[in-house]
N, C-alpha and C positions, 0 to 999 in steps of 0.2 A: 911382705913387699907391697902388696895391694893396699894395705892400710897405710903404709908410709907414703905412697903416691897420693892417696886421698888427703892425708895430713899436709902434704906439700901444697896441694891445690888449695886447701882451706887456708893455709898460711899466706899464700899469695893474695887471696881475697882479703884476709885480715890486714895485711900490710897496705893494700890499696885503700881499705876503709880508713885506716889510721892516717894515711897521707891526705886523704880528702878532708877528714874531720880536723886535721891540724892545719889545713890551709896551705899545703905544700905548693910550691911554684910549679904550675903545669908545664912550663917550658923546660924544666930541668930534665936531664937525660935519664936519671934514675926513675923519676915519676913517669916519664913516657914509657920506659921499659916495663915497669910494673903494670901500667895501664894497658899496654899492648898484650900482656899475658892475662890480666884479670878480665878483660872484656870477653874474650872467647870462653874462658872458664866459667863465666857467669851464666852461660847458656841462654835460656829464655827468661831468667829471673829479673833482669833490669826492666822496669816498667810494669812488673806484675802487680805491685802495690803502689799505685801513684800517690805520692805525698807532695804537698806544696813546698815544703822545706827541702832544698836540694841535698843538704847534708844528711838529714833524716832519711831521705829517699835512698841514698847510697848505703847508709847503715842497714836499713831494712832489707833492701833487695840483694845486696852483695853478702850480707850476713846470712840470709836464707840460702844463697848459693854455697857458702862455706859449710853450713850445716848439712846441706844436700850431699856434698862430696864426702863428708865424714860418714854419714849414714849409709850411702850407697856403697862406698868402698868397704865399710865394715860388713855390710851384708854380703858382698861378693867374696870377701875374705872368708867368711863363715861357710859359704857354699863351697869354696875351694878346699877347705879343710875337710 
């Protein structure tokens, strides 16, 4: 269950990355919904690695957040077993 939650959080981050890289309309309701979930789940990672290219910035910072969720929830799941 814990690993599934981490995978869901990472999936939200990945969807947000794909939407940004694909140039999705920021005024769209789905984009705003995913953005509203992805921002808090990214924790302190946005801005951690400042990059001049905005798309690369999102890819790196939100990608690190997705990996973080997978690693942390995997670790917590092992502790609970």
